[in-house]
N, C-alpha and C positions, 0 to 999 in steps of 0.2 A: 577470543582475540579482541582486544580493546581497540576501538577506533576513536578514542578521545581526540578532539581537535582536528578531525578529518576535514571538516569544512574549511579550515584555514590552509590546508596543504593541497587543496584541489587545484589542479592546473587545467585551464580550458573550460569548456562547457560540460554540463552534466546532462545525462539523458533522463527522460521520463520513461518509466516502465509501467506496464499494465498487465493485470491478471483479471480475466473476466470471461463471461460467456461470449459466444461467437459475435453477437450483435455489438456488444460493448467493445471488444477488441478490434473488430473490423472498423467501427467508427473512429477509434483512435488511430488506427493504421492509415485510414484515409486522410487524417490530418498531417501525416508525415512523421509520426514518432517511431515507426518501426526501424530497427537497426539490427544488423548482425555484425559481430566483430570478427577478427581474423580467425579466431578459434571456432567460429560457427555458432557462438552463443547469441541468442536473441534477447531483446528486452521486452518480450511479450509472451504470454501463455494463454491460449484459448482453452478454457475448461469445458469439457463436454461430459456427457453421462459416463463415458468410458475413462475419463481421467481419474486416476487414483489419488487418494489423500497423500500418499507418499510422493507422488510426482509433484503435487502442489507444494508440499513442504520443501522438497529438494530445490525446486525452482526458486521459491521465496528466499531460502537461505543463500542460494547463489547470488541472487540480486543484492542481498544485504552485504555480501562480501565483495562485490564489485566496486571498484573505485570510480567508475564512470556513471554510476546511477545516482541521481539526486532526489528523485521522487518515485515512489512506488504507488500507483493507483490500483486498488483492488476492490472488486465488487464486494459489497458488504456480506452478501450471502456466502461467498467463498471465504471471506475473512473470518466468518463464524467458524468455519471448519479448522482454521489454523490460529484460533484466538490466542492460544498459549504462546506461539511464536511472536505474534504481534505485541502482546503484552510484555514479553521479555525484552523487546527492542526498545531501548531508551535513548538511542543516539538521535541527533537532529538530522544528520545526513546518513543514509537516505531517509527522507520523510515518508511516512506511510499514510496515505489518504484513502479512507473508505468512501466508495461512491455507490450510488444506486445502480441497479441493473435494469434491463428492460422489463423484467417480470417481477422484481422484488423492490419495493419502496425502501428508501433510506430511513433508518431509525437512529437518530442522534444519540439516544441513550445506550445503544450497543457499541458505539464508536469509542474505544478506550483512549485513543489519542485526543479526541475532542473532549471527552470526560476529564482527562488529566489536565488539559489546558483550562477548562472551565473551573475545576477545583483550585488551580493555581491563581487564576484571575479573580474569582468570586468567593472562594471558600466552598466547603462541602455542600451545604444545603442550598445556598443561593445558586451555586454552579449547576446543580441538577435542575433547579427550577428554570434557569436560563435555557438549558438544553430542551426542556419540555416546551418552551415557548417557540423553539425553532420549528416545531411540527406544524 
């Protein structure tokens, strides 16, 4: 399903969604981003050792399909598990942002969205060098 031009048809404000470990999700929920719609769908997923890859994939795909989600923040270690889905997503809205978690540091070279932006802005070799400088 194509969502070309979705950003221009959006009415009202968009939600921030988060997928991460308990500490990360709790921190964002304390800022007030937690929402449940009338269907009972939430904009957050706490990933534990019992959360399956399938559950993460299904939740991420649901977030991509929702018209009220503007940004999906996902802990980079969890993003690694669904890298194929993140790489396939080329739309601007929702924007996927990889973030560090409490236990795993952020590695800009693993962030496909940041890498894509660096290549567009600086070219292939220079873009990767700029990413390395972020460390």
